[in-house]
Backbone bond lengths (Angstrom), bond angles and torsions (degrees), N, CA, C in turn:
res aa  C-N    CA-C-N  psi(-1)  N-CA   C-N-CA  omega(-1)  CA-C   N-CA-C  phi
1 M - - - 1.472 - - 1.525 108.85 -
2 T 1.290 114.42 127.02 1.472 117.88 -177.60 1.520 110.31 -84.75
3 E 1.309 115.30 141.08 1.460 120.52 178.03 1.522 110.04 -77.10
4 P 1.337 116.79 144.09 1.470 119.05 178.78 1.513 110.24 -62.89
5 A 1.318 114.90 140.22 1.467 119.78 -179.70 1.521 109.73 -66.60
6 T 1.331 115.32 136.78 1.460 119.89 177.78 1.521 109.64 -80.61
7 Q 1.307 116.42 139.44 1.461 120.92 179.90 1.516 110.62 -84.98
8 E 1.333 114.90 134.82 1.463 119.33 176.47 1.521 109.08 -71.11
9 P 1.328 116.90 139.22 1.465 118.48 178.49 1.528 110.23 -62.69
10 K 1.331 115.48 137.92 1.454 119.78 -179.55 1.519 110.63 -72.62
11 A 1.335 114.65 138.83 1.462 119.11 177.27 1.519 109.07 -67.49
12 R 1.309 115.78 140.60 1.459 120.32 179.87 1.520 109.57 -68.13
13 A 1.333 115.58 128.76 1.465 120.10 -178.96 1.517 110.64 -66.80
14 K 1.332 115.99 139.45 1.456 120.80 177.94 1.527 109.28 -75.33
15 P 1.345 117.71 149.10 1.467 120.43 178.51 1.525 110.91 -54.28
16 A 1.348 115.70 145.39 1.466 120.84 -172.37 1.513 113.56 -83.07
17 S 1.333 118.94 -9.19 1.462 121.10 -178.85 1.515 110.12 -135.20
18 L 1.335 115.45 160.96 1.462 120.22 179.20 1.524 110.39 -62.51
19 A 1.322 116.95 -43.49 1.466 120.31 -177.95 1.528 110.89 -60.32
20 A 1.340 116.25 -46.52 1.467 119.61 -179.43 1.520 111.20 -65.20
21 A 1.343 116.53 -38.51 1.460 120.36 179.87 1.521 111.19 -66.76
22 L 1.331 117.28 -39.75 1.461 120.65 -179.62 1.518 110.72 -67.34
23 V 1.333 116.77 -40.07 1.471 120.25 177.35 1.528 110.05 -61.02
24 A 1.342 116.27 -46.09 1.462 120.34 -179.29 1.524 111.34 -64.20
25 A 1.331 116.76 -40.27 1.465 120.53 -179.78 1.520 110.94 -66.84
26 Q 1.331 117.83 -41.33 1.459 121.31 -179.86 1.530 111.32 -65.21
27 Q 1.330 116.54 -35.27 1.467 119.69 178.56 1.530 111.47 -64.26
28 A 1.334 116.42 -30.38 1.467 120.59 -177.99 1.518 112.95 -98.06
29 M 1.350 117.22 -2.28 1.458 120.46 -174.00 1.524 111.90 -69.32
30 P 1.329 117.85 135.34 1.469 120.45 179.73 1.522 111.62 -78.92
31 T 1.320 115.59 163.80 1.456 120.52 170.67 1.523 108.43 -79.73
32 V 1.323 116.42 129.57 1.459 120.96 -175.50 1.522 109.68 -96.93
33 K 1.325 115.86 123.81 1.459 120.04 -178.40 1.526 111.84 -76.41
34 K 1.311 114.80 155.26 1.461 120.68 172.50 1.534 106.72 -80.25
35 D 1.335 115.90 104.53 1.455 120.11 -169.80 1.524 114.38 -106.06
36 E 1.328 118.05 7.22 1.451 121.73 177.55 1.521 109.63 -124.73
37 V 1.333 115.95 157.81 1.460 121.36 -176.59 1.516 110.34 -120.52
38 N 1.329 116.20 133.10 1.460 122.09 171.14 1.530 106.65 -88.37
39 P 1.346 118.23 105.87 1.461 119.91 -174.22 1.523 113.86 -66.14
40 H 1.324 116.97 -22.03 1.468 119.75 -178.09 1.524 111.54 -73.12
41 F 1.348 116.11 -30.89 1.457 119.63 -175.92 1.527 112.26 -121.68
42 N 1.350 116.28 4.00 1.457 121.37 -179.47 1.536 110.99 52.27
43 S 1.335 115.01 40.35 1.459 121.01 179.39 1.524 109.13 -115.75
44 R 1.323 115.93 159.30 1.451 120.99 -177.54 1.519 110.14 -111.25
45 F 1.337 115.93 147.02 1.450 119.93 177.56 1.521 109.75 -142.71
46 M 1.316 115.57 165.84 1.449 122.81 -176.27 1.529 109.49 -86.80
47 S 1.326 117.76 121.47 1.465 121.18 -178.99 1.520 110.37 -80.35
48 L 1.327 115.85 156.27 1.466 120.62 177.54 1.527 110.55 -63.67
49 N 1.333 117.18 -43.57 1.473 120.06 -179.97 1.519 111.43 -60.89
50 G 1.327 116.46 -44.76 1.459 119.88 179.47 1.523 111.86 -63.36
51 L 1.329 116.13 -38.99 1.459 121.09 179.08 1.528 111.02 -63.04
52 I 1.342 116.08 -46.99 1.465 120.44 -178.39 1.523 111.16 -65.31
53 E 1.343 116.81 -46.04 1.464 120.27 -178.09 1.523 112.16 -61.90
54 A 1.328 116.84 -32.87 1.461 120.18 -176.73 1.528 112.62 -81.35
55 T 1.335 117.13 -28.97 1.467 119.35 -171.59 1.521 114.81 -106.96
56 R 1.332 118.56 -27.25 1.469 119.45 -175.76 1.533 113.31 -60.06
57 P 1.362 120.12 -39.83 1.466 118.87 178.90 1.527 113.22 -56.77
58 E 1.343 117.39 -40.72 1.456 119.70 179.68 1.524 111.25 -69.86
59 L 1.320 116.72 -36.89 1.464 119.92 176.73 1.525 110.37 -60.38
60 N 1.337 116.14 -51.81 1.462 120.84 -177.69 1.528 111.45 -63.62
61 K 1.334 116.84 -35.94 1.457 120.80 -179.53 1.525 111.35 -61.12
62 H 1.340 116.36 -29.08 1.454 120.74 -178.50 1.530 111.81 -103.63
63 G 1.332 116.19 19.12 1.456 120.29 174.95 1.506 114.80 76.62
64 L 1.336 117.29 22.15 1.462 122.05 -177.47 1.526 110.86 -109.90
65 A 1.326 115.94 143.64 1.459 122.34 174.05 1.515 108.13 -130.29
66 L 1.322 116.65 135.14 1.457 121.61 179.49 1.521 107.88 -112.35
67 V 1.334 116.12 122.31 1.461 122.31 -176.15 1.523 109.11 -121.39
68 Q 1.336 116.89 136.65 1.461 121.67 179.08 1.517 109.77 -132.16
69 Q 1.337 116.82 138.86 1.458 120.20 178.96 1.529 110.38 -153.17
70 P 1.346 116.98 136.77 1.461 120.05 175.88 1.522 109.41 -74.33
71 C 1.331 116.19 141.17 1.459 120.48 178.58 1.525 107.95 -157.49
72 V 1.321 116.42 -170.31 1.458 122.15 -179.70 1.515 108.51 -115.63
73 S 1.332 117.34 133.53 1.457 121.48 -178.83 1.521 110.83 -72.87
74 D 1.320 116.25 173.97 1.460 121.36 178.13 1.520 111.61 -62.22
75 L 1.340 116.58 -22.90 1.463 120.89 179.07 1.526 112.21 -91.59
76 G 1.328 116.65 2.45 1.458 120.75 177.85 1.506 115.47 86.71
77 A 1.336 117.84 9.01 1.465 121.39 -179.41 1.527 109.69 -92.93
78 P 1.342 117.15 145.42 1.469 119.95 177.41 1.519 111.01 -69.82
79 V 1.318 117.33 131.01 1.461 122.04 -178.70 1.521 109.11 -140.43
80 L 1.312 115.14 163.14 1.465 122.08 170.24 1.522 107.54 -107.11
81 K 1.334 116.72 122.40 1.455 120.89 177.75 1.526 108.80 -95.03
82 T 1.322 115.64 128.06 1.463 122.19 178.82 1.518 108.83 -115.61
83 L 1.326 116.84 128.09 1.462 122.33 179.75 1.527 109.89 -123.26
84 L 1.308 116.39 130.45 1.461 122.32 171.70 1.524 106.30 -108.36
85 I 1.329 117.20 115.21 1.457 122.46 -173.32 1.522 109.72 -113.37
86 H 1.338 115.72 133.08 1.462 121.65 176.16 1.521 108.01 -100.48
87 G 1.341 116.50 110.16 1.450 121.67 -174.13 1.519 114.73 -58.40
88 P 1.349 119.85 -51.41 1.462 120.77 -175.84 1.528 114.30 -60.17
89 S 1.343 117.68 -36.90 1.467 119.87 -176.42 1.521 113.54 -101.72
90 G 1.332 116.80 -19.49 1.454 119.69 -176.01 1.515 113.37 80.83
91 E 1.341 117.97 0.49 1.458 121.08 178.85 1.530 109.64 -70.60
92 R 1.318 115.31 152.17 1.456 119.15 179.75 1.519 111.34 -145.03
93 L 1.317 114.54 155.54 1.453 122.98 174.82 1.517 106.69 -126.97
94 E 1.321 118.09 129.78 1.462 119.54 -178.28 1.520 111.19 -141.42
95 F 1.324 114.82 150.69 1.461 121.20 176.76 1.524 108.93 -156.42
96 E 1.321 115.82 166.64 1.463 121.30 -177.71 1.523 110.30 -117.77
97 T 1.330 114.97 143.34 1.466 122.41 176.48 1.522 108.36 -119.42
98 P 1.336 119.06 127.12 1.468 120.32 -179.60 1.525 111.43 -60.70
99 L 1.328 116.48 140.85 1.467 121.93 172.86 1.520 107.20 -97.48
100 L 1.326 116.11 108.75 1.458 121.67 -174.48 1.517 109.72 -94.58
101 V 1.336 116.02 108.02 1.456 122.00 -176.88 1.517 108.62 -126.58
102 G 1.339 116.45 127.25 1.455 120.22 -177.33 1.518 113.64 -74.67
103 T 1.329 117.75 -34.23 1.463 121.68 -178.05 1.528 108.93 -135.93
104 Q 1.326 116.57 164.94 1.456 121.36 177.26 1.523 108.52 -81.10
105 N 1.307 114.61 77.75 1.457 122.44 -174.88 1.521 108.04 -134.24
106 M 1.338 117.40 125.51 1.463 120.82 -175.10 1.521 112.09 -64.35
107 Q 1.345 117.55 -33.44 1.459 119.86 179.57 1.526 110.45 -65.80
108 Q 1.341 116.82 -43.16 1.453 120.04 177.72 1.527 110.98 -67.72
109 L 1.338 116.13 -35.27 1.457 119.33 176.56 1.530 110.59 -62.87
110 G 1.338 116.44 -43.52 1.460 120.26 178.18 1.515 111.62 -60.47
111 S 1.337 116.58 -40.87 1.459 120.14 178.56 1.521 110.92 -65.56
112 A 1.340 115.75 -39.87 1.466 119.94 179.52 1.525 110.81 -64.27
113 I 1.331 116.85 -39.80 1.469 120.97 179.34 1.528 110.43 -65.29
114 T 1.342 116.51 -43.91 1.467 120.13 179.14 1.521 111.05 -61.43
115 Y 1.328 116.01 -45.25 1.466 119.82 179.44 1.533 110.41 -62.67
116 A 1.346 116.50 -46.69 1.462 120.61 -177.79 1.524 111.12 -63.17
117 R 1.339 117.19 -38.79 1.463 120.11 178.80 1.528 110.54 -62.98
118 R 1.321 116.35 -45.70 1.468 120.12 -178.99 1.532 110.76 -64.78
119 Y 1.330 115.83 -43.05 1.459 120.38 -178.54 1.527 110.33 -64.61
120 A 1.345 116.95 -47.62 1.464 121.18 -177.32 1.527 111.19 -67.26
121 W 1.342 116.74 -42.33 1.473 121.32 -178.16 1.522 110.61 -61.48
122 S 1.334 116.32 -50.39 1.463 119.89 -177.23 1.524 111.46 -69.14
123 S 1.343 117.81 -35.66 1.458 120.65 179.90 1.522 110.96 -66.89
124 L 1.327 116.62 -42.01 1.461 120.86 -179.56 1.524 111.90 -62.33
125 L 1.326 117.23 -39.40 1.461 120.83 -176.21 1.522 113.27 -91.71
126 G 1.344 117.48 -7.08 1.457 119.96 -178.65 1.510 112.02 65.51
127 I 1.355 116.38 40.60 1.460 121.33 -175.45 1.527 111.22 -77.33
128 A 1.332 116.15 134.97 1.461 121.47 173.99 1.517 109.14 -103.12
129 S 1.335 117.17 139.41 1.463 121.08 177.45 1.523 108.69 -110.91
130 E 1.328 115.52 151.88 1.464 118.36 -179.16 1.515 110.22 -114.67
131 D 1.339 115.52 142.84 1.456 120.65 -179.91 1.519 110.34 -70.00
132 D 1.321 114.82 150.07 1.461 120.98 179.49 1.524 107.32 -141.57
133 D 1.336 116.67 112.61 1.463 119.53 -177.39 1.524 112.46 -102.37
134 D 1.359 116.19 17.39 1.465 120.82 178.19 1.520 112.34 58.56
135 G 1.329 117.69 29.12 1.457 120.98 174.87 1.512 115.19 84.07
136 N 1.327 117.31 6.24 1.454 118.37 -178.26 1.528 111.94 -64.11
137 N 1.334 117.43 -34.83 1.458 120.27 -179.78 1.524 112.12 -71.38
138 A 1.345 117.73 -14.85 1.467 120.47 179.79 1.519 111.60 -85.79
139 G 1.317 116.95 -1.87 1.452 120.42 177.05 1.509 113.89 86.63
140 T 1.347 118.25 11.03 1.453 120.31 -179.10 1.512 112.36 -81.85
141 A 1.301 116.63 -12.47 1.463 120.32 178.80 1.515 108.43 -137.85
142 P 1.333 118.39 145.15 1.458 119.89 179.97 1.515 111.14 -65.26
143 A 1.314 115.98 140.75 1.456 119.84 179.87 1.517 109.94 -70.30
144 A 1.320 115.02 139.76 1.464 119.91 178.43 1.508 108.76 -71.85
145 P 1.326 117.83 144.25 1.462 119.84 179.04 1.515 110.69 -60.95
146 A 1.327 115.96 136.81 1.464 120.49 -178.75 1.522 109.92 -67.63
147 K 1.333 114.45 138.83 1.457 119.30 177.73 1.519 109.03 -81.18
148 S 1.293 114.47 141.41 1.457 119.24 178.77 1.516 109.64 -71.90
149 K 1.347 116.75 121.81 1.452 120.00 179.47 1.521 111.48 -64.07
150 A 1.335 115.98 -30.32 1.456 119.17 -179.22 1.523 111.60 -67.41
151 A 1.348 116.83 -24.00 1.460 119.97 -177.56 1.520 111.66 -78.68
152 V 1.327 117.37 -14.99 1.458 121.26 -179.27 1.520 108.95 -100.50
153 K 1.314 116.46 119.74 1.459 121.36 -179.77 1.520 109.70 -79.84
154 M 1.323 116.50 127.00 1.449 121.92 -179.31 1.528 110.45 -98.12
155 I 1.345 116.22 163.16 1.458 119.65 179.16 1.523 110.10 -69.09
156 T 1.327 116.15 158.36 1.458 121.92 -179.81 1.527 110.14 -83.28
157 D 1.322 115.95 167.60 1.466 120.20 176.84 1.521 110.86 -61.61
158 A 1.342 116.55 -35.68 1.463 120.24 179.07 1.527 110.75 -64.82
159 Q 1.324 116.44 -41.02 1.466 119.92 177.73 1.521 111.09 -65.91
160 R 1.326 116.82 -38.76 1.457 120.59 179.12 1.536 110.29 -63.39
161 R 1.353 116.43 -41.98 1.466 120.04 179.09 1.521 110.33 -64.78
162 R 1.332 116.76 -35.29 1.464 119.41 -179.98 1.528 111.05 -66.53
163 L 1.346 117.22 -37.42 1.465 120.03 177.59 1.528 110.65 -59.45
164 F 1.332 116.14 -44.50 1.465 119.38 179.55 1.529 110.52 -66.66
165 A 1.346 116.65 -34.98 1.457 119.97 179.70 1.531 110.77 -66.70
166 I 1.345 116.35 -43.59 1.466 120.46 179.37 1.521 109.80 -63.97
167 A 1.324 116.82 -42.37 1.464 120.34 178.55 1.523 110.68 -59.79
168 G 1.337 116.23 -41.34 1.455 119.92 179.27 1.515 112.44 -64.50
169 E 1.332 116.84 -37.86 1.464 121.09 179.78 1.517 111.64 -62.71
170 H 1.343 116.52 -30.05 1.466 120.94 -177.16 1.529 112.13 -106.01
171 S 1.351 115.83 16.47 1.469 120.81 177.01 1.529 112.28 56.12
172 I 1.334 116.07 39.89 1.459 121.97 177.71 1.524 108.43 -95.85
173 G 1.320 116.35 120.46 1.448 121.00 -177.78 1.523 112.99 -69.51
174 L 1.333 115.27 165.53 1.460 120.35 -177.45 1.521 112.18 -62.43
175 D 1.340 117.05 -42.44 1.461 120.06 -179.52 1.524 111.39 -63.13
176 Q 1.347 116.31 -40.61 1.467 119.59 -179.98 1.524 110.55 -68.97
177 L 1.345 116.85 -39.19 1.463 120.45 177.12 1.526 110.37 -60.37
178 R 1.323 116.83 -43.90 1.465 119.92 179.63 1.528 111.15 -63.92
179 Q 1.348 116.49 -37.86 1.456 119.48 179.93 1.520 110.90 -66.84
180 I 1.355 116.77 -39.33 1.474 121.05 177.73 1.524 109.86 -61.95
181 I 1.337 116.32 -46.09 1.463 120.91 -179.91 1.524 109.94 -63.50
182 A 1.330 117.07 -41.12 1.467 120.60 -179.97 1.523 110.67 -63.00
183 D 1.343 117.39 -40.90 1.467 120.43 -179.77 1.524 111.58 -66.33
184 V 1.339 117.01 -37.54 1.468 120.63 -178.05 1.523 111.00 -75.25
185 T 1.332 117.33 -42.20 1.459 121.07 -174.13 1.521 113.66 -92.29
186 G 1.347 116.81 -20.03 1.454 119.12 -175.19 1.514 113.01 76.91
187 D 1.343 116.75 11.06 1.454 122.09 -179.85 1.519 109.00 -101.69
188 P 1.341 119.43 112.71 1.465 121.28 -177.55 1.512 113.76 -62.85
189 E 1.351 118.47 -15.17 1.457 121.02 179.55 1.526 111.57 -73.90
190 G 1.345 116.72 -12.16 1.468 119.90 174.95 1.503 113.75 79.83
191 S 1.324 118.49 -93.16 1.462 120.35 -170.65 1.520 114.05 -105.78
192 T 1.323 118.96 5.94 1.461 119.42 -175.41 1.520 113.28 -77.57
193 K 1.332 117.12 -35.77 1.465 120.49 -177.53 1.529 108.41 -136.43
194 I 1.327 115.75 110.70 1.464 120.44 -177.24 1.522 109.13 -123.77
195 P 1.346 118.28 111.38 1.461 120.29 177.33 1.527 110.67 -61.02
196 A 1.328 115.95 141.94 1.459 120.41 -177.32 1.522 112.01 -61.44
197 D 1.358 117.38 -32.23 1.457 119.16 -177.58 1.531 113.11 -75.28
198 R 1.339 118.19 -4.82 1.457 121.87 176.03 1.526 112.18 -104.70
199 Y 1.324 116.29 -2.52 1.463 121.13 -175.49 1.530 111.77 -61.53
200 D 1.337 117.61 -48.73 1.464 120.95 -178.12 1.524 111.67 -62.22
201 D 1.335 117.71 -35.02 1.468 120.49 178.96 1.528 110.85 -64.68
202 I 1.324 116.21 -39.12 1.466 119.73 179.47 1.516 110.51 -68.79
203 V 1.338 116.73 -42.73 1.463 120.62 178.73 1.520 110.53 -60.29
204 A 1.358 116.67 -41.24 1.463 120.65 -179.42 1.521 111.53 -61.35
205 L 1.331 117.40 -35.99 1.461 120.88 178.46 1.525 111.86 -72.49
206 L 1.318 116.23 -33.09 1.469 120.05 -177.44 1.527 112.01 -76.95
207 E 1.314 117.22 -33.34 1.460 120.87 -176.48 1.533 109.59 -86.63
208 T 1.302 116.64 99.02 1.454 123.22 -176.44 1.517 110.09 -83.43
209 E 1.327 116.02 132.59 1.445 121.75 173.06 1.527 109.17 -113.52
210 A 1.323 118.05 163.28 1.451 121.23 179.81 1.518 109.75 -62.99
211 V 1.328 116.45 130.00 1.457 121.65 -179.38 1.509 108.53 -122.21
212 P 1.346 119.08 119.65 1.465 120.65 -178.99 1.526 111.01 -71.84
213 F 1.323 117.77 145.72 1.466 124.11 175.95 1.507 108.42 -117.83
Protein backbone atom coordinates (compact mmCIF):
# COMPACT_ATOMS: atom_id res chain seq x y z
CA MET A 1 0.00 0.00 0.00
CA THR A 2 1.47 3.29 -1.04
CA GLU A 3 1.54 6.16 1.40
CA PRO A 4 -0.25 9.35 0.35
CA ALA A 5 2.11 11.94 -1.05
CA THR A 6 2.86 14.77 1.35
CA GLN A 7 2.04 18.24 0.08
CA GLU A 8 4.81 20.80 -0.02
CA PRO A 9 4.01 23.89 2.04
CA LYS A 10 2.90 26.76 -0.17
CA ALA A 11 5.26 29.70 -0.41
CA ARG A 12 3.88 32.79 1.25
CA ALA A 13 2.61 35.22 -1.37
CA LYS A 14 4.48 38.52 -1.57
CA PRO A 15 2.47 41.70 -0.87
CA ALA A 16 0.67 42.95 -4.00
CA SER A 17 1.70 46.61 -3.67
CA LEU A 18 4.80 48.61 -2.83
CA ALA A 19 3.15 50.17 0.21
CA ALA A 20 2.11 46.79 1.64
CA ALA A 21 5.54 45.31 0.93
CA LEU A 22 7.34 48.22 2.61
CA VAL A 23 5.13 47.95 5.70
CA ALA A 24 5.82 44.21 5.93
CA ALA A 25 9.56 44.71 5.42
CA GLN A 26 9.76 47.45 8.07
CA GLN A 27 7.96 45.23 10.59
CA ALA A 28 10.65 42.57 10.11
CA MET A 29 13.60 44.96 9.83
CA PRO A 30 16.37 44.46 12.41
CA THR A 31 17.97 47.15 14.51
CA VAL A 32 21.27 48.09 12.89
CA LYS A 33 24.22 48.56 15.21
CA LYS A 34 26.74 51.35 14.95
CA ASP A 35 29.64 49.23 13.72
CA GLU A 36 32.26 51.87 12.87
CA VAL A 37 34.30 54.21 15.07
CA ASN A 38 35.16 57.87 14.54
CA PRO A 39 38.69 57.94 16.02
CA HIS A 40 38.67 61.73 16.39
CA PHE A 41 35.70 61.72 18.76
CA ASN A 42 35.71 58.10 19.96
CA SER A 43 32.11 57.83 18.76
CA ARG A 44 30.38 55.04 16.86
CA PHE A 45 28.29 55.27 13.72
CA MET A 46 26.40 53.00 11.36
CA SER A 47 28.41 52.01 8.26
CA LEU A 48 26.87 51.75 4.81
CA ASN A 49 28.04 48.14 4.43
CA GLY A 50 26.54 47.15 7.77
CA LEU A 51 23.27 48.88 6.90
CA ILE A 52 22.98 47.12 3.53
CA GLU A 53 23.92 43.68 4.87
CA ALA A 54 21.36 43.92 7.66
CA THR A 55 18.42 45.24 5.62
CA ARG A 56 18.71 43.93 2.05
CA PRO A 57 17.60 40.35 2.91
CA GLU A 58 14.30 41.64 4.32
CA LEU A 59 13.79 43.92 1.34
CA ASN A 60 14.34 41.09 -1.15
CA LYS A 61 12.17 38.71 0.89
CA HIS A 62 9.24 41.08 0.37
CA GLY A 63 9.90 41.64 -3.33
CA LEU A 64 11.66 44.99 -2.88
CA ALA A 65 14.89 46.23 -4.46
CA LEU A 66 16.66 49.43 -3.46
CA VAL A 67 18.82 51.06 -6.15
CA GLN A 68 21.06 54.12 -5.77
CA GLN A 69 23.04 56.01 -8.40
CA PRO A 70 24.80 59.39 -8.60
CA CYS A 71 23.51 61.65 -11.36
CA VAL A 72 22.78 65.29 -12.19
CA SER A 73 19.45 66.93 -11.34
CA ASP A 74 17.33 68.92 -13.78
CA LEU A 75 19.00 72.04 -12.36
CA GLY A 76 22.47 70.68 -13.07
CA ALA A 77 23.40 69.93 -9.45
CA PRO A 78 25.03 66.63 -8.44
CA VAL A 79 22.56 64.38 -6.61
CA LEU A 80 22.13 60.79 -5.51
CA LYS A 81 18.97 59.18 -6.88
CA THR A 82 17.44 56.49 -4.68
CA LEU A 83 14.77 54.13 -6.06
CA LEU A 84 12.73 51.59 -4.12
CA ILE A 85 11.23 49.16 -6.64
CA HIS A 86 8.51 46.58 -5.97
CA GLY A 87 9.14 43.66 -8.32
CA PRO A 88 5.67 42.01 -8.39
CA SER A 89 3.76 45.24 -9.15
CA GLY A 90 6.42 47.34 -10.85
CA GLU A 91 5.60 50.25 -8.53
CA ARG A 92 8.47 52.45 -7.44
CA LEU A 93 9.32 55.24 -5.04
CA GLU A 94 12.20 57.58 -5.85
CA PHE A 95 13.80 60.74 -4.51
CA GLU A 96 17.04 62.70 -4.80
CA THR A 97 19.59 63.63 -2.14
CA PRO A 98 22.01 66.52 -2.78
CA LEU A 99 25.70 65.58 -3.03
CA LEU A 100 27.47 68.24 -0.98
CA VAL A 101 31.08 68.60 -2.12
CA GLY A 102 33.32 71.49 -1.13
CA THR A 103 35.84 71.13 -3.97
CA GLN A 104 36.09 69.35 -7.32
CA ASN A 105 37.88 66.40 -5.81
CA MET A 106 37.01 62.76 -6.56
CA GLN A 107 37.90 61.61 -3.04
CA GLN A 108 35.51 64.13 -1.50
CA LEU A 109 32.90 63.19 -4.09
CA GLY A 110 33.24 59.53 -3.11
CA SER A 111 32.80 60.43 0.55
CA ALA A 112 29.74 62.53 -0.28
CA ILE A 113 28.20 59.64 -2.23
CA THR A 114 28.83 57.19 0.62
CA TYR A 115 27.31 59.56 3.16
CA ALA A 116 24.30 60.32 0.93
CA ARG A 117 23.69 56.61 0.27
CA ARG A 118 23.72 55.79 3.99
CA TYR A 119 21.52 58.77 4.86
CA ALA A 120 18.97 58.08 2.08
CA TRP A 121 18.90 54.29 2.67
CA SER A 122 18.30 54.54 6.41
CA SER A 123 15.81 57.42 6.06
CA LEU A 124 13.73 55.56 3.48
CA LEU A 125 13.47 52.43 5.63
CA GLY A 126 13.10 54.22 8.97
CA ILE A 127 16.08 52.32 10.38
CA ALA A 128 17.01 52.79 14.04
CA SER A 129 20.61 52.32 15.19
CA GLU A 130 21.70 51.35 18.67
CA ASP A 131 24.64 52.74 20.62
CA ASP A 132 27.52 50.44 21.43
CA ASP A 133 30.13 51.50 24.00
CA ASP A 134 32.16 48.27 23.81
CA GLY A 135 31.19 47.39 27.39
CA ASN A 136 32.58 50.50 29.01
CA ASN A 137 29.30 51.15 30.84
CA ALA A 138 29.47 47.63 32.34
CA GLY A 139 32.59 48.56 34.27
CA THR A 140 34.96 46.31 32.31
CA ALA A 141 37.13 49.23 31.32
CA PRO A 142 38.10 52.37 33.23
CA ALA A 143 36.12 55.43 32.25
CA ALA A 144 38.04 58.01 30.29
CA PRO A 145 38.50 61.32 32.08
CA ALA A 146 35.80 63.79 31.11
CA LYS A 147 36.93 66.60 28.86
CA SER A 148 36.40 70.07 30.14
CA LYS A 149 33.66 71.72 28.10
CA ALA A 150 35.18 75.10 28.85
CA ALA A 151 38.40 74.03 27.10
CA VAL A 152 36.55 73.46 23.82
CA LYS A 153 35.70 76.63 21.93
CA MET A 154 32.24 76.52 20.38
CA ILE A 155 30.95 78.40 17.34
CA THR A 156 29.34 81.81 17.82
CA ASP A 157 25.66 82.61 17.35
CA ALA A 158 26.57 84.43 14.13
CA GLN A 159 28.30 81.32 12.79
CA ARG A 160 25.32 79.17 13.76
CA ARG A 161 22.95 81.53 11.89
CA ARG A 162 25.21 81.37 8.84
CA LEU A 163 25.01 77.55 8.81
CA PHE A 164 21.21 77.73 8.69
CA ALA A 165 21.41 80.42 5.99
CA ILE A 166 23.72 78.30 3.81
CA ALA A 167 21.47 75.27 4.29
CA GLY A 168 18.48 77.34 3.21
CA GLU A 169 20.27 78.54 0.07
CA HIS A 170 20.83 74.92 -0.98
CA SER A 171 17.36 73.67 0.05
CA ILE A 172 18.83 71.49 2.81
CA GLY A 173 16.22 70.57 5.40
CA LEU A 174 16.71 70.87 9.14
CA ASP A 175 16.92 67.11 9.70
CA GLN A 176 19.57 66.72 6.98
CA LEU A 177 21.55 69.68 8.35
CA ARG A 178 21.54 68.11 11.81
CA GLN A 179 22.67 64.77 10.37
CA ILE A 180 25.56 66.48 8.51
CA ILE A 181 26.63 68.26 11.70
CA ALA A 182 26.34 65.02 13.69
CA ASP A 183 28.54 63.16 11.18
CA VAL A 184 31.22 65.88 11.23
CA THR A 185 31.26 66.48 14.99
CA GLY A 186 30.35 63.02 16.25
CA ASP A 187 27.68 64.64 18.43
CA PRO A 188 24.29 62.89 18.05
CA GLU A 189 22.54 66.09 19.18
CA GLY A 190 23.36 67.58 15.77
CA SER A 191 23.30 71.36 16.04
CA THR A 192 23.36 71.98 19.79
CA LYS A 193 27.13 71.87 20.33
CA ILE A 194 29.50 72.59 17.45
CA PRO A 195 33.25 72.94 18.12
CA ALA A 196 34.73 75.97 16.37
CA ASP A 197 37.45 73.85 14.74
CA ARG A 198 34.77 71.81 12.91
CA TYR A 199 32.89 74.84 11.57
CA ASP A 200 34.81 75.13 8.27
CA ASP A 201 34.32 71.40 7.56
CA ILE A 202 30.56 71.76 7.91
CA VAL A 203 30.48 74.86 5.71
CA ALA A 204 32.50 73.02 3.04
CA LEU A 205 29.90 70.24 2.96
CA LEU A 206 27.00 72.68 2.74
CA GLU A 207 28.44 74.80 -0.06
CA THR A 208 27.96 72.68 -3.17
CA GLU A 209 30.03 73.38 -6.26
CA ALA A 210 29.57 71.93 -9.75
CA VAL A 211 31.00 68.41 -9.87
CA PRO A 212 31.60 66.75 -13.26
CA PHE A 213 30.40 63.14 -13.76
